[in-house]
C-alpha positions in Angstrom: 21.2 15.9 -7.4 20.5 14.4 -3.9 17.5 12.1 -3.7 15.8 10.6 -0.6 13.7 7.8 0.5 10.1 8.8 1.5 8.2 6.2 3.5 4.5 6.7 3.9 2.5 4.3 6.4 -1.0 4.3 7.6 -4.2 2.3 7.8 -6.5 1.4 4.9 -7.9 4.3 2.8 -5.9 7.0 4.7 -4.8 8.5 1.4 -1.4 7.0 1.3 -1.3 5.8 -2.4 -3.0 8.9 -3.8 -0.6 11.2 -2.0 2.5 9.1 -2.7 1.8 9.0 -6.4 1.6 12.8 -6.6 4.7 13.4 -4.6 6.7 10.8 -6.6 5.6 12.5 -9.9 6.4 16.1 -8.6 9.8 14.9 -7.4 10.6 12.7 -10.4 11.0 9.7 -8.0 9.9 6.1 -8.5 6.5 5.2 -6.7 6.0 1.8 -5.3 2.6 0.7 -4.0 3.4 -2.2 -1.6 -0.3 -2.7 -0.8 -0.8 -3.6 -4.5 1.8 -6.3 -4.2 0.1 -7.9 -1.3 -3.2 -7.6 -3.1 -1.7 -9.3 -6.1 -0.4 -12.2 -4.0 -3.9 -12.4 -2.5 -5.4 -12.5 -6.0 -3.0 -15.3 -6.9 -3.9 -17.3 -3.8 -7.8 -16.9 -4.4 -7.5 -17.6 -8.1 -5.8 -20.9 -7.3 -7.9 -21.7 -4.2 -4.9 -21.6 -1.9 -5.6 -20.8 1.7 -3.5 -18.6 4.1 -2.4 -21.8 5.8 -0.8 -23.1 2.6 2.0 -20.7 2.5 4.5 -22.9 0.7 2.1 -23.4 -2.2 1.6 -19.6 -2.3 5.4 -19.0 -2.5 5.6 -21.5 -5.4 2.8 -19.6 -7.2 4.6 -16.3 -6.6 7.6 -17.8 -8.4 5.5 -19.1 -11.2 3.5 -15.7 -11.6 5.9 -12.8 -10.6 4.4 -9.6 -9.6 5.5 -6.6 -11.6 4.5 -3.0 -12.4 3.9 -1.1 -15.7 2.7 2.2 -16.8 -0.5 3.0 -18.7 -0.5 5.7 -21.5 -2.1 8.2 -19.2 0.7 7.6 -16.5 -1.3 5.4 -14.2 0.4 2.4 -12.5 -0.5 -1.1 -13.8 -0.1 -4.2 -11.8 0.8 -7.5 -13.4 0.7 -11.1 -12.2 2.9 -12.9 -14.8 1.7 -11.3 -18.0 -1.9 -10.6 -16.9 -3.0 -7.0 -16.0 -4.7 -7.3 -12.5 -4.8 -3.6 -11.7 -8.6 -3.6 -11.4 -9.3 -7.1 -10.2 -7.1 -6.7 -7.1 -9.3 -3.7 -5.9 -12.4 -6.0 -5.8 -14.1 -6.6 -2.5 -13.1 -10.3 -2.3 -9.4 -9.4 -2.5 -9.9 -6.4 -0.1 -11.5 -8.5 2.5 -8.9 -11.3 2.3 -5.6 -9.4 1.9 -4.9 -8.9 5.6 -4.7 -12.7 6.2 -2.3 -13.3 3.3 -0.2 -10.2 4.1 0.3 -11.6 7.6 2.2 -14.7 6.3 5.8 -14.3 7.4 7.3 -16.0 4.3 5.2 -13.9 2.0 6.2 -10.7 3.6 9.9 -11.7 3.6 9.8 -12.4 -0.2 7.9 -9.1 -1.1 9.9 -7.0 1.4 13.2 -8.2 -0.2 11.7 -7.1 -3.7 10.6 -3.8 -2.3 14.1 -3.1 -0.8 15.8 -4.1 -4.1 13.6 -1.6 -6.0 14.3 1.2 -3.4 18.1 0.9 -4.0 17.7 2.3 -7.5 17.3 6.0 -6.3 14.7 8.4 -5.1 11.6 6.5 -4.1 8.2 7.1 -2.5 6.9 3.9 -0.9 3.6 3.4 0.9 2.3 0.6 2.9 2.0 -0.4 6.6 5.5 -1.3 7.6 7.7 0.9 5.3 9.2 3.1 8.0 9.6 0.2 10.5 10.7 -2.7 8.4 11.1 -2.0 4.6 13.0 1.3 4.7 14.1 1.8 8.3 16.7 4.3 7.2 14.4 6.4 5.0 15.1 10.1 5.4 11.5 11.0 5.7 8.8 8.9 7.3 5.1 9.9 7.5 2.3 8.2 9.3 -1.0 9.1 7.8 -4.3 8.6 9.6 -7.9 9.6 9.3 -11.1 8.7 11.1 -12.9 5.5 10.1 -15.9 7.5 8.8 -13.8 9.6 6.5 -11.8 6.6 5.2 -15.0 4.6 4.6 -16.4 7.6 2.6 -13.3 7.8 0.5 -13.3 4.1 -0.3 -17.1 4.3 -1.1 -16.6 7.0 -3.6 -13.6 5.3 -5.1 -15.5 2.0 -5.5 -18.5 3.8 -7.0 -16.2 5.4 -9.6 -14.9 1.9 -10.5 -18.4 0.4 -10.7 -17.9 -1.7 -7.5 -21.1 -2.1 -5.6 -20.6 -1.2 -1.9 -22.6 -0.4 1.2 -21.2 2.4 3.3 -22.0 1.0 6.7 -20.4 -2.3 5.6 -17.4 -0.5 4.5 -17.0 1.1 7.9 -17.1 -2.3 9.6 -14.6 -3.8 7.2 -12.2 -0.9 7.6 -12.3 -1.1 11.4 -11.9 -4.8 11.2 -8.8 -4.4 8.9 -7.3 -1.9 11.2 -7.5 -4.3 14.0 -6.0 -7.2 12.0 -3.2 -5.0 10.5 -2.1 -3.6 13.8 -2.4 -6.9 15.8 -0.6 -9.3 13.4 2.7 -10.9 14.6 4.8 -10.1 11.6 5.4 -6.4 10.8 2.3 -4.9 12.3 1.0 -1.5 11.3 2.5 1.0 13.7 4.1 4.3 13.6 7.9 4.4 13.4 9.5 6.3 16.3 10.9 8.9 14.0 7.8 9.2 11.7 5.8 12.5 11.5 2.2 11.8 12.5 -0.3 13.4 10.1 -4.1 13.3 10.5 -5.8 13.9 7.1 -9.3 14.1 8.4 -10.9 17.1 6.9 -7.8 17.8 4.7 -7.8 17.8 0.9 -5.3 15.7 -1.0 -3.4 18.7 -2.1 -3.1 20.0 1.4 -1.7 16.8 2.6 0.7 16.7 -0.4 2.0 20.2 0.4 2.6 19.3 4.0 4.7 16.3 3.0 6.6 18.0 0.3 7.5 20.8 2.8 8.9 18.2 5.1 10.8 16.6 2.2 12.3 19.9 1.1 14.1 20.1 4.5 15.9 16.9 3.6 17.0 17.9 0.1 
């Protein structure tokens, strides 16, 4: 049976990961959360008090504590640094607010992109991030660029944080998301931008299932 590569890009909290997980499960594809990889790298840096300027030290730490994925009994994806489960810690505010700086380091991106491309060669895959359609999987059969208003994305992150017991102020979240949008789209290496052949999809006001159905419909045309 034919399989395809599905690349889903977009800014923070646009619903990329949630949608990508559902599509991967429904199609029986591998799901790869590239954002979790950059969060894990950031977690390693913060834990070892390495700054974004000390890229060579961070690369050494990434060799020492390789990033990998696992699966919980309920099917949820787990993220590991070495043999330590960091699935929840990498979602803390400290990592969230620092990840743009570490994700912008060319050597770190080069290392993680190579790993992402290696995983993608194993068959049908749904990958989400900020440079999947432009850099990681430039030949993906289906590319989606998901967006939503800052207010809606802040609201989503606020509810998500509350469900995980992370204390958050909604107005602060709006400011942080807007600031992250700017950093991600203005960095020199692999900035957040829509691939020329990507489908632009504004998820403001749409339910997760409505977004999933739209993307699955597009995917079916390639299968």
